[in-house]
VMD Tcl script that draws the C-alpha trace (Angstrom):
set ca {
  {5.90 3.25 -115.59}
  {8.50 1.18 -113.80}
  {8.57 2.09 -110.14}
  {9.62 0.49 -106.94}
  {8.80 1.41 -103.40}
  {9.05 -0.09 -99.96}
  {6.13 -0.88 -97.67}
  {6.41 -1.22 -93.91}
  {6.44 -4.75 -92.52}
  {7.16 -4.03 -88.88}
  {7.80 -1.08 -86.58}
  {9.19 -1.48 -83.08}
  {10.47 0.81 -80.35}
  {13.77 -0.40 -78.95}
  {15.19 0.51 -75.57}
  {18.77 1.22 -76.63}
  {20.58 4.54 -76.31}
  {20.74 6.73 -79.40}
  {24.36 7.04 -80.67}
  {23.70 10.70 -81.57}
  {21.81 12.24 -78.62}
  {22.20 9.37 -76.07}
  {18.48 9.42 -75.38}
  {17.02 6.22 -73.96}
  {13.82 4.60 -75.35}
  {13.61 6.88 -78.40}
  {14.85 4.57 -81.15}
  {12.36 3.22 -83.65}
  {13.23 0.17 -85.76}
  {11.46 -0.12 -89.12}
  {11.57 -3.11 -91.50}
  {10.41 -2.56 -95.09}
  {9.97 -4.89 -98.09}
  {10.29 -3.91 -101.76}
  {7.30 -3.70 -104.12}
  {8.01 -3.32 -107.86}
  {5.28 -2.04 -110.15}
  {5.30 -1.97 -113.95}
  {2.65 -1.29 -116.55}
  {1.78 -4.98 -116.70}
  {2.34 -6.31 -113.18}
  {2.96 -5.77 -109.49}
  {5.58 -7.89 -107.72}
  {6.66 -8.29 -104.13}
  {10.37 -9.09 -103.96}
  {12.46 -10.81 -101.29}
  {14.46 -7.61 -100.67}
  {14.03 -6.07 -97.23}
  {15.66 -3.06 -95.62}
  {16.01 -2.05 -92.02}
  {16.26 1.51 -90.76}
  {16.53 3.00 -87.32}
  {15.36 6.51 -86.48}
  {15.68 8.46 -83.26}
  {12.40 10.11 -82.34}
  {14.14 12.52 -79.97}
  {16.78 14.07 -82.26}
  {14.96 12.99 -85.47}
  {18.12 11.53 -87.04}
  {18.44 8.34 -89.02}
  {20.94 5.97 -87.41}
  {22.97 4.26 -90.14}
  {24.42 0.74 -89.66}
  {27.95 2.12 -89.31}
  {26.79 3.87 -86.10}
  {25.10 0.84 -84.55}
  {26.53 -0.48 -81.31}
  {26.76 -4.21 -80.53}
  {23.61 -3.92 -78.41}
  {21.66 -2.34 -81.28}
  {22.89 -5.06 -83.68}
  {21.71 -7.79 -81.30}
  {18.26 -6.21 -80.98}
  {18.00 -5.82 -84.77}
  {18.99 -9.48 -85.26}
  {16.36 -10.52 -82.69}
  {13.60 -8.58 -84.47}
  {14.80 -9.83 -87.87}
  {14.36 -13.46 -86.76}
  {10.74 -12.78 -85.80}
  {9.97 -10.90 -89.01}
  {7.07 -12.21 -91.11}
  {7.99 -11.33 -94.68}
  {5.35 -11.41 -97.36}
  {6.07 -14.24 -99.82}
  {7.57 -13.40 -103.19}
  {4.67 -12.96 -105.62}
  {3.53 -11.47 -108.93}
  {0.10 -10.08 -109.75}
  {-0.80 -9.40 -113.37}
  {-2.83 -6.29 -114.10}
  {-6.06 -6.36 -116.18}
  {-4.27 -4.92 -119.21}
  {-1.94 -7.93 -119.22}
  {-4.84 -10.39 -119.00}
  {-6.51 -8.60 -121.94}
  {-3.32 -8.91 -124.02}
  {-3.02 -12.61 -123.18}
  {-6.67 -13.26 -124.10}
  {-6.32 -11.32 -127.38}
  {-3.15 -13.26 -128.26}
  {-4.85 -16.60 -127.59}
  {-7.87 -15.71 -129.72}
  {-5.59 -14.52 -132.52}
  {-3.52 -17.74 -132.29}
  {-6.66 -19.92 -132.44}
  {-7.96 -18.03 -135.49}
  {-4.60 -18.39 -137.29}
  {-4.46 -22.13 -136.53}
  {-8.06 -22.66 -137.70}
  {-7.37 -20.65 -140.86}
  {-4.13 -22.60 -141.55}
  {-5.84 -25.97 -141.14}
  {-8.70 -24.99 -143.42}
  {-11.48 -25.09 -140.83}
  {-12.14 -21.42 -141.51}
  {-11.93 -20.02 -144.99}
  {-12.44 -16.52 -146.31}
}
mol new
graphics top color blue
foreach p $ca { graphics top sphere $p radius 0.5 }
foreach p [lrange $ca 0 end-1] q [lrange $ca 1 end] { graphics top cylinder $p $q radius 0.2 }
display resetview
C-alpha cells in the first residue's frame, strides 16, 4: 500500500493575463506538498509543486508558457509559502510490531542468561 499524494498548501488568485485566453484576473496559483503513505507510516516530504490554472478557459498553464510577470508573481508567493516541516508518523501497526519485538528480545535475553528457565 505505497501511495503518494499532494495536499494543498496555498491557493491564490493572481492578476496576470492568461497566456491561452488572455483573460485578466482568472489565473489561480496552487502550491502543493507531497505526502507519502505506506502500510507502516505516513511522511510529509520536502517536495512541493506549483501549478497555475485559468478559471476562464479551464486550462492548466505549464511553466514553459509562463511569462516573466507570471514567474515574478510565483517567486513572490513562493517566498511567503509556509511549508509543513518534514515529518514521519508511525501507524499503530508499527508500534505493535516494535512492542512485540522488544518483548521477544527481553524474553530471549532473560532465557539466555538463565533468569527464566523452562
